[in-house]
C-alpha positions in Angstrom: 0.3 -0.1 -0.2 3.1 2.5 1.1 4.6 1.8 -2.5 1.5 2.4 -4.5 0.6 5.9 -2.9 4.8 6.5 -3.2 4.3 5.9 -7.2 1.1 7.8 -7.1 3.0 10.7 -5.8 6.1 10.5 -8.3 3.6 10.6 -11.4 1.7 13.5 -9.9 4.7 16.4 -10.7 4.7 15.0 -14.6 1.0 15.3 -14.9 1.1 18.5 -13.9 4.1 19.6 -16.4 2.0 18.0 -19.0 -1.1 19.7 -18.5 0.5 23.2 -18.0 2.6 22.5 -21.2 -1.2 21.8 -23.0 -2.1 25.2 -21.6 0.7 27.0 -23.0 0.3 25.2 -26.5 -3.6 26.2 -26.7 -2.7 29.8 -25.6 0.4 30.0 -28.2 -2.1 29.0 -31.2 -5.0 31.0 -30.1 -2.7 33.8 -30.3 -1.0 33.0 -33.6 -4.6 32.7 -35.2 -5.4 36.3 -33.5 -2.7 37.5 -35.2 -3.1 36.2 -39.0 -6.8 37.3 -38.7 -5.3 40.8 -37.7 -3.1 40.7 -40.4 -5.6 39.4 -43.2 -8.0 42.2 -42.2 -5.3 44.8 -42.4 -3.9 43.6 -46.0 -6.0 44.4 -49.3 -7.4 41.9 -51.0 -5.4 42.6 -54.0 -2.0 42.1 -52.2 -3.7 38.8 -50.3 -4.0 37.1 -53.9 -1.4 35.5 -56.0 -1.0 37.7 -59.1 -2.5 36.1 -62.5 0.0 35.6 -64.6 -0.2 36.9 -68.6 -0.2 35.1 -71.9 3.7 36.3 -72.4 4.9 34.3 -69.3 3.4 31.0 -70.4 5.1 31.2 -73.5 8.8 29.3 -73.7 11.2 31.2 -75.6 13.7 28.3 -75.7 11.1 25.6 -77.0 10.0 28.1 -79.7 13.5 29.0 -80.6 14.3 25.5 -81.0 11.2 24.5 -83.3 12.5 27.4 -85.5 15.5 26.3 -85.9 14.4 22.8 -86.6 11.9 24.0 -89.5 15.0 25.8 -90.8 17.5 22.7 -91.0 14.7 20.5 -92.6 14.1 23.4 -95.5 17.6 23.4 -96.1 17.5 19.7 -96.6 14.7 19.7 -98.9 16.4 22.3 -100.8 19.7 20.4 -101.2 17.6 17.3 -102.1 14.8 18.2 -104.4 15.2 22.1 -104.8 17.5 24.2 -106.9 20.4 23.5 -104.9 20.7 20.2 -105.9 23.2 21.1 -108.8 25.2 22.8 -106.2 25.3 20.0 -104.0 26.2 17.4 -106.7 29.0 19.9 -108.0 30.7 20.0 -104.3 30.0 16.1 -103.9 32.0 15.6 -107.1 34.8 18.0 -106.1 35.2 15.8 -102.3 34.9 12.5 -104.5 37.8 13.7 -107.1 40.9 12.0 -106.9 43.8 14.2 -106.5 44.5 15.7 -109.8 48.2 15.2 -111.4 49.5 18.5 -112.7 51.5 17.7 -115.9 54.0 20.2 -116.6 54.3 20.7 -120.2 57.9 22.1 -121.4 57.6 23.9 -124.9 61.0 24.6 -126.0 61.8 27.9 -127.3 63.7 27.7 -130.6 67.3 28.3 -130.4 68.7 31.0 -132.5 71.7 29.7 -134.7 74.8 31.5 -133.9 77.8 31.7 -136.0 80.7 31.1 -133.3 84.1 31.4 -135.2 86.8 29.1 -133.7 89.7 30.8 -132.0 92.6 31.2 -134.1 95.5 29.4 -133.5 98.7 30.8 -132.4 101.5 30.4 -134.8 104.6 30.9 -133.6 107.0 33.5 -135.4 110.3 32.1 -136.9 113.0 33.3 -135.3 114.7 36.0 -137.1 117.6 33.9 -139.2 119.0 34.6 -142.5 116.9 33.0 -145.2 116.7 33.5 -149.1 115.1 36.5 -150.5 113.0 34.5 -152.6 111.1 32.2 -149.8 107.3 32.8 -149.8 105.8 33.5 -146.5 102.9 31.3 -145.3 99.5 33.0 -143.8 97.1 31.2 -141.7 93.6 32.5 -141.6 91.0 31.3 -139.4 87.5 30.4 -141.1 83.9 30.7 -139.7 82.4 27.2 -139.2 79.0 27.1 -138.6 78.0 24.8 -135.8 74.4 22.9 -136.7 71.6 23.5 -133.9 69.3 21.0 -133.2 65.8 21.8 -132.3 63.8 19.4 -130.6 59.8 19.8 -130.1 57.2 18.1 -128.2 54.2 17.0 -130.2 50.6 18.1 -129.3 48.4 15.4 -127.7 45.7 14.6 -130.0 42.4 14.8 -128.5 40.7 11.8 -127.5 37.1 10.6 -128.6 34.3 11.1 -125.8 33.5 7.2 -125.8 37.2 6.3 -124.8 36.5 8.4 -121.3 36.1 6.2 -118.3 35.9 6.9 -114.3 40.0 5.9 -114.6 40.5 9.2 -116.5 38.7 11.5 -113.5 41.5 14.1 -112.4 43.3 14.2 -115.4 43.0 17.4 -118.1 42.7 15.9 -121.4 41.5 16.9 -125.2 38.4 15.4 -126.1 36.1 15.4 -129.0 32.8 13.8 -130.2 29.7 14.4 -132.0 26.7 15.5 -130.1 23.7 13.4 -130.3 21.2 15.5 -127.7 21.4 18.8 -126.1 19.4 19.2 -122.6 18.7 22.9 -121.5 17.5 22.9 -117.9 17.2 26.0 -115.4 20.2 24.8 -113.1 22.2 23.3 -116.3 22.9 23.2 -119.9 24.4 19.6 -120.9 25.8 17.8 -124.1 25.1 14.1 -124.6 27.2 11.9 -126.8 25.9 8.7 -126.0 22.6 7.1 -124.6 24.5 4.3 -122.7 23.9 4.5 -118.8 27.0 6.2 -117.0 28.1 7.5 -120.3 30.5 10.7 -120.4 28.9 14.3 -120.8 29.8 17.9 -120.6 27.8 20.1 -118.6 27.8 23.8 -117.8 26.0 25.3 -114.6 26.7 29.1 -115.3 25.9 29.6 -119.1 23.7 28.1 -121.9 26.0 27.6 -125.1 23.4 28.8 -127.9 26.0 27.8 -130.7 25.7 23.9 -129.7 23.8 21.9 -132.5 23.0 18.5 -132.9 24.9 15.9 -135.2 28.0 18.7 -134.9 31.3 17.5 -133.6 32.9 19.7 -131.0 36.3 19.2 -128.8 37.5 20.9 -125.9 40.2 20.7 -123.6 39.4 20.3 -119.6 39.4 18.7 -116.4 37.6 15.1 -116.4 35.5 15.0 -113.3 33.1 12.9 -111.6 29.0 12.9 -110.9 27.4 9.7 -109.3 29.2 7.0 -111.5 29.4 9.2 -114.9 32.6 10.8 -115.8 32.0 14.7 -116.9 33.3 17.8 -118.4 32.5 21.0 -116.6 32.5 24.4 -119.5 32.0 27.8 -118.8 32.7 31.3 -120.2 36.3 31.3 -119.9 36.4 27.5 -121.8 34.0 26.9 -124.3 34.1 23.8 -126.7 35.0 24.4 -130.6 33.8 22.9 -133.6 36.6 19.8 -134.5 39.3 20.8 -137.1 
C-alpha cells in the first residue's frame, strides 16, 4: 500500500507539467490565429491574392527557338535534295569524290637561234730571225668561220581523245576530248551536251551558261579536267572555256 501511494506521488508532477504545457500550446495557437486574422484584415485583397500570369509569361522562348531552328534545317535539307540547290550539292560532292589531280607540266622548248661562233685562231709561232733566201714565200694562216648546226627538239601536241574512250579511270586528268553531239539538254540549272545514250556515259555540262551555238550531229572538242558525278565521268565548261568545232 505504501509503494502504491509513493508511485502515485511520483507521477503527480509529470501530469502537472503536461497539463501546463498543453495550456501553453493552446494559448500560443490562439494568439497565432488572432495575429493571422488581424494581418488578413489589415492587408488589401489585391495583395493577399496571387498575381495572375499573362499570356506572354506562359510562352517558352527556348522551345519556340528550337522548333524554328529545326524547321530551318529541314527546309535546307529539302532545298539541297529536291530543290534548285541540287546541282550545287552535286558539284560539291564531285569535288570531294575526285581523286587528286596530277598536274602535268608541259615544257615547250623555245627555238634556239643559230649563232655563228668562229673558232679561236690558232697561235702561230713566229720564226726566229735567221738568214733566209730572199725568194722564200711566207705562209699566212687565216681563221675560217665554222657554222655549228643547232638541234631543235619539239614536243608534239597530244591528240584529242574520243568521248567514248573516257571512263572513271580518267577522273582528275586534264584531257582534250572530242565527239559528235546527239542530244542537247537545257534545264533551268544546267546545260548538257550528250554524246551517248548508254548508262553512265561521259557528257559535258555547264552550270553558269547556256551555249546557244551548240548543234546536234556536230563534232565539238574541248580541253578540260575530267570530273565525276555519281557513276558518270563529266567535263564542266564555262565562259572561259567553251567547246569549238572539230578541225
